[in-house]
Structures are given as C-alpha cells and as structure tokens.
Phi, psi and omega in degrees: 000134179300154182300323180297315179297318180292322177298320178299314183299314180296312179304309182300317182291314180296320179299314177296322178296323177288314183293326183274354180083006175297319171263120189282156173301130179087357180287136180281144177240104179280132180300324180291316181293318179296318176302317178293319179302317185258007182052048186240149177278177184298323185298303182299326179295316176298319178300317180293318178298319181297318179293320178292325176297319178299334178269359180076018182269340176219163168243141184278142176245121187307120175064358181254330184142232182207171178228133179297130184299134180290157171249119181246163178300319177297320180294324174299312181294320179296318182296312184291326176301315180290317179302317181300313181300312186285311189282335174293321177298315184295318179294324174302316181292321181294322174303320177290322180295319178302323183287342186252342190230112185296326181294317177294319179300318180299322178299315183284334173292321178297312181299316179297320177297321177296316178298320181296321178295316179298321181301331182272350186276159174286150177302135176192162180296323178297321179293319178301312182297320181296319180298310184291332173293320180290322178298322178294322176297321178298313182301316181293326178294321178295314178299318182293324188253015168285124188289344180265113183295323179295317179299314180299316181296320179297320178292320180295323182294340179274352188303315179305317181289324176299315182296323178301318184281339184298325178299327177293313178299319181292344182287347177270113190303326185276355189287326188301312182294325179290319177297321176299316179296322177295322178292322179295319180298318181294310182299320182293322177293319177299313182295331179282353182072019182261091184297323179295318178292322178296315180297318181296316177296323177295317179298318179295315180303312184292322178297319181287325175297316177301313179302318177300314182296312181294322175300322180292323181290314184283321182235076190288354185300325182272011184258148177277350182251164176276084187288345178296349174291342179272126185274152180276000000 
C-alpha cells in the first residue's frame, strides 16, 4: 500500500479513536506502537500525526510520537463560548433562509418531523441512536444553509472538538430527552422564520450542553463514562 493511502488509514482510525474516547485525553501515542498496530512505516505514521496536530487533536512529541490533546474545564468553556457566538448567528441566518427557500424549509420540516416522532417513542438504545443521528443531520443542515461561508467554515472547523465532548454529554442518561426538547424548540423557531427566537433557543441548548459536560467532569459519579479521563 502506498504511503499516502496507509497514512490516510492511520489518520482516519486514530481520529475516530480520539473522537470516540477510545484514546484518552493526554494519552501518549508511540510512533513505534502505532506503526506496529497498522503495519505502517514511520512516514505514514508521521503524516497521520501531522494531520491530527493540524486539527488540534494531538501534540507532537519530538522523535517519540504524539500525545492526545487534553480536555480541560477551561477548554470546554472556551469552546462553548465560541460555539454560542457562531451557532446562534448561524441559526438566525437559517431562519431567514427557510422563509425564502422552499427547499431549505423542506429539509428542516423533515428534521423537525423526525424529532417529533422520536419524542413519541419509548426509551431504547435504538431511539437514542436515531436521535443523535438526526441531531447530526440538523447540525449539517445549519452549516450548509448558513449564508456566510466563513461562518459555516468556522463552525465546521470546530466539529472535531465538539465530537470529542459529545460522548461526555451523551453519558448522562437524562440528557437525551432534554436535548431533544431543545432541538425541537430551535427547529420550530427556524420554521416560524423567527431568527431571534432560533438564536435564543440555540444559545440555551449550548449553555445546557456545556453545563452537562462540566457537571460530568466535576461530578463523574452520575456518568456512564470514565470522566476521570478528562483533565481539570
């Protein structure tokens, strides 16, 4: 296999392992161990590390490998402060787009109907998976239909860091139904063409998500994940 293709394979798998929490914040990644795992030479492993460093997911350790970037309480607060600024503006723009474009409106009607269906279902793992898949579809629709390309790109660039924290928020069993209600509030405001209400609902959703994550970090007893992996 060419070095480029092998480098892509190493990068994609390590990236998924970091985002899914398989590789813990602060965990060391030996270039030798990673090479052995993927039957890869030093060059593709180095290429993968450089790409992950570019996304802020690892820091390089000279000649030794890399270290998974830590998650701190400050980094959580910084991320959500920025997300609130960006995503509230984006939802405001999307509400305007829905009022002007029937195709965009149709997409958000479908997403809203999906959330409403899930809200009527009995709790189950399948229901949980459908909700989070639909929430991802909602997020992508907001990015796609934000009229400001720089804003859309900035939100998309934060996605890897958002995904890392999502597992922590998901670890609180009661969070899903609250998040479902919050997403419905945002979508209904968007469909009503009420940009101010959509932005306000988005801000509330992100503030509550941040609170859930910080609570899980500070008080991990109620979490289904080993939150002690997150550094203070």
